C-alpha positions as CSV (number, residue, x, y, z in Angstrom):
1,X,0.4,0.1,0.2
2,X,0.9,3.6,-0.7
3,X,-0.9,6.3,-0.7
4,X,0.1,10.1,-1.2
5,X,-2.2,12.0,1.1
6,X,-3.2,15.8,0.8
7,X,-5.2,17.9,3.2
8,X,-5.2,21.8,2.0
9,X,-8.4,22.8,4.1
10,X,-6.6,24.2,7.1
11,X,-3.4,27.3,6.7
12,X,-1.3,23.9,7.5
13,X,-0.2,21.9,4.2
14,X,-0.5,18.6,4.8
15,X,1.5,16.1,2.0
16,X,2.3,12.5,3.1
17,X,3.3,9.4,1.4
18,X,1.2,6.8,3.6
19,X,2.7,3.2,2.9
20,X,1.9,-0.3,5.4
21,X,4.5,0.8,8.4
22,X,5.6,3.9,7.4
23,X,4.6,7.7,7.2
24,X,6.9,10.1,5.2
25,X,5.2,13.2,6.3
26,X,6.4,16.6,4.8
27,X,4.1,18.6,6.4
28,X,4.1,22.8,6.5
29,X,2.5,24.3,9.2
30,X,0.7,27.3,9.1
31,X,1.3,28.3,5.8
32,X,-1.4,30.4,5.7
33,X,-2.7,31.0,2.0
34,X,0.4,30.0,0.1
35,X,-0.8,26.3,-0.7
36,X,-1.2,26.5,-3.9
37,X,3.1,28.2,-4.2
38,X,4.2,24.8,-2.1
39,X,2.0,21.9,-3.0
40,X,3.8,20.5,-5.8
41,X,7.4,20.5,-3.8
42,X,6.3,18.9,-1.2
43,X,4.7,15.9,-3.1
44,X,8.2,16.1,-4.7
45,X,9.5,16.0,-1.6
46,X,7.5,13.6,0.2
47,X,8.0,10.8,-3.4
48,X,11.8,11.4,-3.1
49,X,11.8,10.9,0.7
50,X,9.4,8.2,0.6
51,X,11.8,7.0,-2.4
52,X,9.2,6.1,-4.8
53,X,7.7,7.8,-7.9
54,X,3.7,8.5,-9.0
55,X,3.8,5.1,-10.9
56,X,4.4,3.4,-7.2
57,X,1.1,4.4,-6.1
58,X,-1.5,3.1,-5.6
59,X,-4.2,5.7,-4.7
60,X,-4.5,9.3,-4.2
61,X,-6.0,10.5,-0.6
62,X,-7.4,14.1,-0.4
63,X,-9.3,15.4,2.7
64,X,-12.7,17.0,1.1
65,X,-13.3,20.0,4.1
66,X,-15.0,21.5,5.8
67,X,-12.4,24.1,5.5
68,X,-11.1,26.8,3.5
69,X,-13.2,26.9,0.4
70,X,-10.1,28.2,-2.2
71,X,-7.8,25.6,0.0
72,X,-10.3,22.3,-0.4
73,X,-10.3,23.2,-4.5
74,X,-6.7,23.5,-4.1
75,X,-6.1,20.3,-2.6
76,X,-8.8,18.3,-4.8
77,X,-7.6,19.8,-8.2
78,X,-4.1,18.8,-7.7
79,X,-5.1,15.6,-7.1
80,X,-7.4,14.9,-10.0
81,X,-4.5,16.8,-12.4
82,X,-2.1,14.2,-11.1
83,X,-5.1,11.4,-11.8
84,X,-5.2,12.4,-15.3
85,X,-1.2,11.7,-15.6
86,X,-1.7,8.4,-13.7
87,X,-4.7,7.4,-13.2
88,X,-5.3,5.8,-9.8
89,X,-8.2,5.5,-6.9
90,X,-10.0,8.3,-4.4
91,X,-10.0,8.3,-1.1
92,X,-12.0,10.6,0.3
93,X,-10.6,12.2,3.8
94,X,-13.7,14.4,5.8
95,X,-12.2,16.3,7.7
96,X,-14.2,16.3,10.7
97,X,-14.4,12.4,10.7
98,X,-10.7,12.3,10.7
99,X,-11.0,14.8,14.1
100,X,-13.4,12.0,16.0
101,X,-10.8,9.8,15.1
102,X,-7.7,11.1,16.5
103,X,-9.8,12.7,19.3
104,X,-11.8,9.0,20.2
105,X,-14.8,10.9,20.0
106,X,-16.5,7.4,20.0
107,X,-19.9,6.4,18.0
108,X,-21.2,9.6,17.9
109,X,-18.1,11.2,15.8
110,X,-18.6,14.8,17.9
111,X,-16.1,16.9,16.5
112,X,-15.6,20.5,15.4
113,X,-12.8,22.7,13.6
114,X,-12.4,26.6,13.6
115,X,-14.4,27.6,10.5
116,X,-13.7,31.7,12.0
117,X,-15.7,34.6,12.0
118,X,-17.6,33.1,15.0
119,X,-18.0,29.4,13.8
120,X,-17.3,26.4,14.3
121,X,-18.0,23.0,11.5
122,X,-19.3,20.8,13.4
123,X,-20.4,16.9,12.6
124,X,-22.5,15.3,15.6
125,X,-23.9,12.5,14.4
126,X,-25.0,10.2,11.7
127,X,-28.5,11.1,11.1
128,X,-27.5,15.4,10.7
129,X,-25.2,16.4,8.4
130,X,-22.3,18.9,9.0
131,X,-23.1,22.3,10.4
132,X,-21.8,25.6,10.9
133,X,-22.5,27.2,14.9
134,X,-21.6,29.9,16.5
135,X,-18.6,30.2,19.4
136,X,-21.2,30.0,22.1
137,X,-22.9,26.7,21.1
138,X,-23.1,24.5,24.1
139,X,-22.4,21.8,22.4
140,X,-19.0,22.7,21.4
141,X,-18.2,22.5,25.0
142,X,-18.1,18.6,24.9
143,X,-16.8,17.6,20.7
144,X,-13.4,17.1,20.1
145,X,-11.9,20.1,17.9
146,X,-9.1,21.1,15.6
147,X,-7.8,24.4,14.5
148,X,-5.4,23.1,12.1
149,X,-4.5,19.7,9.7
150,X,-1.7,18.6,12.2
151,X,-4.6,18.3,14.8
152,X,-6.0,15.7,13.2
153,X,-3.0,14.0,10.6
154,X,-3.6,10.6,12.9
155,X,-7.1,9.9,12.2
156,X,-6.8,11.2,8.6
157,X,-3.9,8.3,8.3
158,X,-6.1,6.1,10.5
159,X,-9.2,5.9,7.7
160,X,-7.2,6.2,4.6
161,X,-5.8,2.8,6.2
162,X,-9.2,1.2,6.7
163,X,-10.7,2.7,3.3
164,X,-7.6,1.4,1.7
165,X,-8.3,-2.1,3.0
166,X,-11.9,-2.5,2.5
167,X,-11.5,-1.1,-0.6
168,X,-13.9,2.4,-0.2
169,X,-13.2,4.4,-2.8
170,X,-14.3,7.1,-4.9
171,X,-15.3,7.9,-8.2
172,X,-15.2,11.3,-7.8
173,X,-13.4,13.9,-5.2
174,X,-16.3,16.0,-4.3
175,X,-16.0,18.6,-1.8
176,X,-17.7,18.9,1.0
177,X,-18.9,22.8,1.1
178,X,-20.4,23.9,4.3
179,X,-21.3,27.3,3.8
180,X,-20.5,29.5,0.9
181,X,-17.4,31.3,0.0
182,X,-16.0,34.4,1.3
183,X,-16.7,36.3,-1.9
184,X,-20.1,34.9,-1.7
185,X,-21.1,35.9,1.5
186,X,-20.0,38.9,1.2
187,X,-22.1,39.7,-2.1
188,X,-25.1,39.8,0.2
């Protein structure tokens, strides 16, 4: 198993090669809005450190959100671009699911991630879709939290390994947007 994992949904830039018993992690914390400038260089660095090439990979994994609207698009479009050169299956990683796994939130999967502007992206159970809640919402108190992708890296890796083993691949990477982009919000 050799999977290239990319997460550009937070200010962190996560790039890792996930293998059976090894992870080559070249994550760049707190890159802000410079994901697009650094992403391909970090992918090259991860592949070189893992001593593999794109043709040695078995799948691509990508964080689909929620998170930065532009960040989600950068990660997904980059992975789809790589797939046009070396066609491989996709593994989608929901950031909220990764938080719940890394924080041991149990079956209910209570997790929140800072959405900025006084809100969290939140997921509380399997029957309600992820939502936007305010900072003062009392449900936040008992939820696993993350403000960056490095906070839930271990949960994401666990999801990737589980999905690969069970052949849980996606035909396409569909972004998980919970709110409109900042530009759309400003047009109101």
